[in-house]
C-alpha positions as CSV (number, residue, x, y, z in Angstrom):
1,M,104.0,36.2,259.9
2,S,103.1,34.0,257.2
3,T,102.6,35.6,253.9
4,A,101.5,34.4,250.3
5,T,100.8,36.3,247.0
6,T,98.4,34.5,244.2
7,H,98.1,36.0,241.0
8,G,98.3,39.4,242.5
9,I,96.6,39.4,245.8
10,R,98.8,39.3,249.1
11,I,97.7,37.8,252.4
12,E,99.4,38.5,255.2
13,V,98.5,36.8,259.0
14,Q,99.7,37.2,262.4
15,T,98.9,35.6,265.2
16,T,98.3,35.9,269.2
17,Y,97.8,33.9,271.8
18,V,94.8,35.1,274.1
19,P,95.6,34.2,277.9
20,R,92.4,35.7,279.6
21,Q,90.4,33.7,277.0
22,S,92.3,30.5,277.8
23,S,91.8,27.7,280.1
24,P,94.8,25.6,280.0
25,R,93.3,23.1,283.0
26,E,90.7,22.5,280.8
27,H,92.4,22.1,277.5
28,H,90.8,25.6,276.4
29,Y,93.7,27.6,274.2
30,V,92.5,30.6,272.3
31,F,94.1,32.8,269.6
32,S,93.5,35.2,267.5
33,Y,94.9,36.3,264.2
34,T,94.8,39.2,261.8
35,V,94.9,38.8,258.3
36,R,95.6,41.6,256.1
37,I,94.4,41.2,252.3
38,A,96.4,43.7,249.8
39,N,95.7,43.4,246.0
40,V,99.3,44.0,244.8
41,G,98.1,43.6,240.7
42,L,96.4,45.2,238.1
43,A,92.9,43.6,238.3
44,T,89.8,44.0,240.8
45,A,89.0,40.9,243.1
46,R,86.1,40.5,245.1
47,L,86.4,38.0,248.1
48,V,83.6,35.2,247.8
49,S,84.5,32.6,250.1
50,R,87.2,31.0,252.8
51,H,88.6,27.2,253.5
52,W,90.8,27.0,256.8
53,V,92.6,23.5,257.4
54,I,93.0,24.0,261.4
55,T,95.4,21.7,263.2
56,D,96.3,20.9,266.7
57,G,99.6,19.9,268.4
58,N,97.7,16.3,267.9
59,G,97.2,16.1,264.4
60,R,93.5,16.7,264.6
61,I,92.5,18.5,261.6
62,E,89.2,20.7,261.4
63,E,88.2,22.4,258.1
64,V,85.7,25.2,257.9
65,R,84.4,26.8,254.7
66,G,81.7,29.2,254.5
67,P,81.1,32.7,252.5
68,G,83.5,36.0,252.9
69,V,85.2,37.0,255.8
70,V,83.2,37.7,258.8
71,G,80.3,38.5,257.3
72,Q,81.8,40.0,254.7
73,H,82.9,39.8,250.8
74,P,85.7,42.7,250.0
75,R,85.6,43.8,246.9
76,L,89.5,44.9,246.4
77,G,90.6,47.1,243.1
78,P,94.5,47.5,242.4
79,G,96.2,49.4,245.5
80,D,93.5,48.2,248.0
81,S,93.6,46.3,251.1
82,F,91.1,44.7,253.6
83,E,92.0,43.6,257.3
84,Y,90.1,42.0,259.7
85,T,90.9,39.9,262.8
86,S,89.1,36.5,264.3
87,G,90.2,33.6,266.6
88,C,90.5,30.2,267.1
89,V,90.1,27.8,269.9
90,L,92.6,24.4,270.5
91,R,92.4,22.0,272.4
92,T,96.6,21.8,272.6
93,P,98.6,24.8,273.3
94,R,100.1,24.5,269.9
95,G,98.8,23.8,266.1
96,T,98.7,25.7,262.7
97,M,96.3,26.9,260.3
98,H,96.6,27.8,256.2
99,G,93.9,27.8,253.3
100,T,92.3,29.5,250.6
101,Y,90.0,32.5,250.1
102,E,88.3,32.3,246.8
103,F,88.5,35.7,244.7
104,E,86.4,36.7,241.8
105,R,87.8,38.8,238.9
106,T,85.0,41.3,237.0
107,D,85.2,39.3,234.1
108,A,83.8,36.5,236.4
109,S,86.5,34.2,236.7
110,R,87.8,32.5,239.7
111,F,90.8,32.1,241.7
112,D,92.0,30.7,244.6
113,A,94.5,32.8,246.6
114,K,96.7,30.9,249.1
115,I,97.0,31.9,252.7
116,A,100.3,30.5,253.7
117,P,100.7,27.8,256.7
118,F,101.3,29.8,260.2
119,D,101.7,28.6,263.9
120,L,99.5,29.4,267.0
121,R,101.3,28.2,269.9
122,L,101.9,29.7,273.3
123,P,104.7,32.4,273.6
124,L,107.7,30.4,275.1
125,T,107.4,32.7,278.3
126,L,104.1,30.9,279.1
127,N,105.4,27.6,278.3
């Protein structure tokens, strides 16, 4: 699990390899990741956009930017949290992800909340 807190926004990520959707012979490895975003601060913030940096086992980097997460722009008051699950496909059995979520406060100020690096890899029993 990776965890980072920025300006009162804590982001935790857990990953899972999805063997039923993967095809190692075709270099197709599917991973799911569950993100929990919690407002542990004192001010309300709304998630505006995301920026992911995905690196596969060969060092190939892909960047993904877009509005919100899973079609939503959650507004988190103090003590609120939001959780979602998404996925990533790699051509290698191992990789990493990290990034930021841009948040906006009620006073219109914005900041980037860090998403700490996390590993995407097959469980040791499958290697």
